[in-house]
C-alpha positions in Angstrom: -9.5 -9.1 -15.4 -6.3 -8.2 -13.6 -4.0 -10.6 -11.9 -3.2 -8.3 -9.0 -2.2 -10.2 -5.9 -1.3 -9.5 -2.3 2.3 -10.3 -3.2 2.3 -7.8 -6.0 0.9 -5.1 -3.7 3.5 -6.0 -1.1 6.3 -5.7 -3.6 5.0 -2.3 -4.8 4.9 -1.0 -1.3 8.5 -2.2 -0.5 9.7 -0.5 -3.7 8.0 2.8 -2.9 8.8 2.9 0.9 11.5 5.2 2.3 12.7 6.3 5.7 10.7 9.4 5.1 6.9 8.9 5.1 5.5 8.0 1.7 1.8 8.6 1.1 0.0 6.3 -1.3 -3.6 5.8 -2.5 -5.1 2.5 -3.4 -6.5 3.9 -6.7 -3.0 5.1 -7.7 -1.4 1.7 -6.8 -4.2 0.0 -8.7 -3.6 2.2 -11.7 0.1 1.4 -11.7 -0.5 -2.4 -11.2 -3.5 -2.6 -13.6 -5.8 -3.8 -10.8 -8.9 -2.7 -8.9 -8.7 -0.1 -6.2 -11.0 -2.2 -4.0 -8.6 -5.2 -4.2 -5.6 -3.1 -3.5 -7.3 -1.5 -0.4 -8.2 -5.0 0.8 -4.6 -6.2 0.5 -3.3 -3.0 2.2 -5.5 -3.7 5.1 -4.3 -7.2 5.4 -0.6 -6.1 5.1 -0.8 -3.6 7.9 0.0 -6.3 10.5 2.3 -8.4 8.4 5.0 -5.8 7.6 7.8 -5.9 10.2 10.4 -3.8 8.3 8.0 -0.9 7.8 4.9 0.7 9.1 1.7 1.0 7.1 -1.3 2.9 8.4 -4.5 4.4 7.1 -3.7 8.1 7.1 -6.8 9.9 5.8 -9.9 9.6 3.8 -11.2 11.9 1.3 -12.2 10.5 -2.1 -10.1 7.5 -1.3 -8.0 6.3 1.6 -4.4 7.5 1.8 -1.9 5.1 3.3 1.2 6.3 5.1 4.2 4.0 4.5 7.5 4.4 6.3 10.5 2.1 6.7 11.2 1.4 10.4 14.7 2.4 11.4 16.6 -0.4 13.1 
C-alpha cells in the first residue's frame, strides 16, 4: 500500500507549477508518487481552495481528469 498523502501531492504540484499553465493528470501524479489515482484526485479536489500562491482547476475529462496548474503572479 502506498503512503501517499495530501502533503506529498501538494509538494509535487508546487514543484511542477510554473507561471505558464501546466497540465497534470491524477494518474500520472500517482504513477510518479507510487500511489493511487483515486487518492490523488481526491487530494487535488481538496487542494483547489487551499492554494493561495497558485491556481488549480479541473480542466478537462477524457479517460482521466486533467488539472490546470498555474502560479499566480503577484
